[in-house]
C-alpha positions in Angstrom: 68.0 -64.1 -10.9 64.3 -64.5 -10.6 61.9 -61.5 -10.7 60.0 -59.2 -13.0 62.1 -57.7 -15.8 61.3 -54.1 -14.6 62.6 -55.0 -11.2 65.7 -56.6 -12.5 66.4 -53.5 -14.7 65.7 -51.2 -11.8 68.0 -53.2 -9.5 70.7 -53.3 -12.1 70.6 -49.5 -12.6 70.4 -48.9 -8.8 73.3 -51.1 -8.1 75.3 -49.5 -10.8 74.7 -46.0 -9.5 74.6 -46.6 -5.7 77.2 -49.4 -5.6 79.8 -48.5 -8.2 79.6 -44.7 -7.9 79.0 -44.4 -4.1 80.0 -47.7 -2.7 76.8 -48.3 -0.6 76.6 -51.2 1.7 74.3 -53.2 4.0 75.4 -54.0 7.5 74.1 -56.3 10.2 71.6 -58.5 8.2 72.3 -62.2 8.3 69.2 -63.4 6.5 65.6 -62.8 5.5 62.6 -64.7 7.0 60.8 -67.2 4.7 57.8 -65.6 3.0 57.1 -62.0 2.2 58.3 -59.2 4.5 57.7 -55.4 4.9 61.0 -53.5 4.7 60.6 -50.4 6.9 63.3 -47.6 7.1 63.8 -44.0 8.0 63.3 -41.6 5.2 65.7 -38.7 4.5 65.8 -38.4 0.7 64.4 -39.4 -2.7 67.5 -41.6 -2.9 66.2 -44.0 -0.2 64.1 -46.2 -2.5 66.9 -46.8 -5.1 69.3 -47.5 -2.2 67.0 -50.2 -0.9 66.4 -51.6 -4.4 70.2 -51.8 -4.9 70.7 -53.7 -1.7 67.6 -55.8 -1.3 68.1 -59.3 -2.8 64.4 -60.0 -3.7 61.8 -58.3 -5.8 60.2 -55.4 -3.9 57.4 -52.8 -4.4 57.4 -49.4 -2.7 54.5 -47.5 -1.1 55.0 -43.9 -2.3 53.3 -40.5 -1.7 50.6 -39.8 -4.3 52.0 -36.3 -5.0 55.0 -37.8 -6.7 52.8 -39.3 -9.4 51.1 -36.0 -10.4 53.6 -35.5 -13.2 52.5 -38.0 -15.8 56.0 -38.8 -17.0 57.6 -39.1 -13.6 54.6 -41.0 -12.3 54.9 -43.5 -15.2 58.6 -43.9 -14.3 57.8 -44.7 -10.7 55.1 -47.2 -11.5 57.4 -48.9 -14.0 59.9 -49.4 -11.2 57.4 -50.8 -8.7 56.1 -47.6 -7.1 52.6 -47.9 -5.6 50.9 -44.4 -5.2 48.8 -43.4 -2.2 45.9 -43.5 -1.8 45.2 -47.0 -2.8 48.8 -48.2 -2.3 48.0 -50.2 0.8 45.3 -52.2 -0.9 47.7 -53.1 -3.7 50.5 -53.8 -1.2 48.3 -56.1 0.8 47.5 -58.1 -2.4 51.2 -58.3 -3.3 52.2 -59.5 0.1 49.6 -62.3 -0.1 51.1 -63.2 -3.4 54.6 -63.5 -1.9 56.2 -60.1 -2.8 58.1 -57.9 -0.4 56.9 -54.3 0.3 59.1 -51.3 1.1 57.7 -48.5 3.1 58.8 -45.4 5.1 56.6 -45.3 8.3 57.3 -41.6 8.9 54.9 -40.8 6.1 57.4 -38.3 4.6 61.0 -37.2 4.8 62.7 -36.4 8.1 59.6 -36.7 10.4 60.9 -38.9 13.2 59.7 -39.4 15.9 56.4 -39.1 14.0 55.3 -42.6 12.8 52.2 -43.6 10.8 50.4 -46.9 11.5 49.8 -48.2 8.0 52.8 -50.5 7.8 52.0 -52.1 11.1 48.3 -52.5 10.4 49.3 -54.3 7.1 51.7 -56.5 9.0 49.1 -57.6 11.5 46.5 -58.3 8.7 48.9 -60.3 6.5 51.2 -61.8 9.0 54.3 -60.4 7.2 57.1 -59.4 9.6 58.5 -55.9 9.5 62.3 -55.8 9.0 63.5 -52.5 10.3 66.5 -50.7 8.8 68.3 -47.3 9.3 69.7 -45.5 6.3 72.9 -43.6 7.4 74.3 -40.4 5.9 71.5 -39.8 3.4 70.8 -36.4 4.8 72.2 -33.1 3.6 72.0 -31.5 0.2 73.2 -32.6 -3.3 75.6 -32.3 -4.9 77.7 -31.9 -1.7 76.5 -35.2 -0.2 77.1 -37.0 -3.5 80.7 -35.9 -3.4 80.9 -37.1 0.2 79.5 -40.5 -0.7 82.0 -40.8 -3.6 85.1 -39.9 -1.5 84.2 -41.3 1.9 81.9 -44.2 1.0 79.8 -43.5 4.1 76.3 -44.1 2.7 74.9 -47.4 4.0 71.9 -49.2 5.4 71.9 -50.9 8.8 69.6 -53.8 9.9 68.1 -53.0 13.3 65.6 -55.7 14.1 62.6 -57.7 12.9 59.1 -57.1 14.4 57.0 -60.3 14.2 53.3 -59.4 14.2 52.6 -62.5 16.3 54.3 -60.8 19.2 52.0 -57.7 19.2 48.3 -57.6 20.0 47.8 -54.2 18.4 49.3 -51.8 15.8 49.9 -49.2 18.5 52.3 -51.6 20.3 54.1 -52.3 17.0 54.5 -48.6 16.5 56.0 -48.2 19.9 58.3 -51.1 19.4 59.4 -49.5 16.1 60.1 -46.2 17.9 62.1 -47.9 20.7 64.2 -49.7 18.1 64.9 -46.8 15.6 65.0 -43.6 17.8 68.2 -44.5 19.7 70.0 -45.1 16.3 68.5 -41.9 14.9 69.5 -39.8 17.9 73.0 -41.2 17.9 73.3 -40.5 14.1 72.0 -36.9 14.6 74.4 -36.3 17.4 77.3 -37.6 15.3 76.3 -35.2 12.6 76.3 -32.2 15.0 79.7 -33.2 16.3 81.1 -33.3 12.8 79.7 -29.9 12.0 81.2 -28.4 15.2 
């Protein structure tokens, strides 16, 4: 397997944790476009990046909130496993895309903020020509350790491919944002409704 040693180690550990312990899976994706892509997903938990790392077959870097790097030890850990702190992350992500690497990003700009969506991922897509592959992470809401036990027994944590947004199809980042919302919000609302029914 090609890729930086740090990424290979991170992917191995993520697959060991997420795959063996919780049985995560990837549904609906049949292939990846040639060249670098931006992996965009909803964001419910700190477990989202290791989940993507476990399932994504190519070396990937993640744009992350700068506050996560304030603790020197944890910040060094995140950087070691390909975390890119804001501010400054987009400049570095742009450079990495032009060098052929994939970038992971959560367009909500934080956890559980849909339908709010930031423009950074789509601006970067238009500037670099990298398509945005959109995924929805199911059943990563809730609180540990209860959700960890649910994953272990029910194996219901998974990532679903929704669609690919090609920047050549969009004249502006605003139109890409709206396309992102049109694609992800129906899945999100359906998932939220399912969660309410299960609680009732």
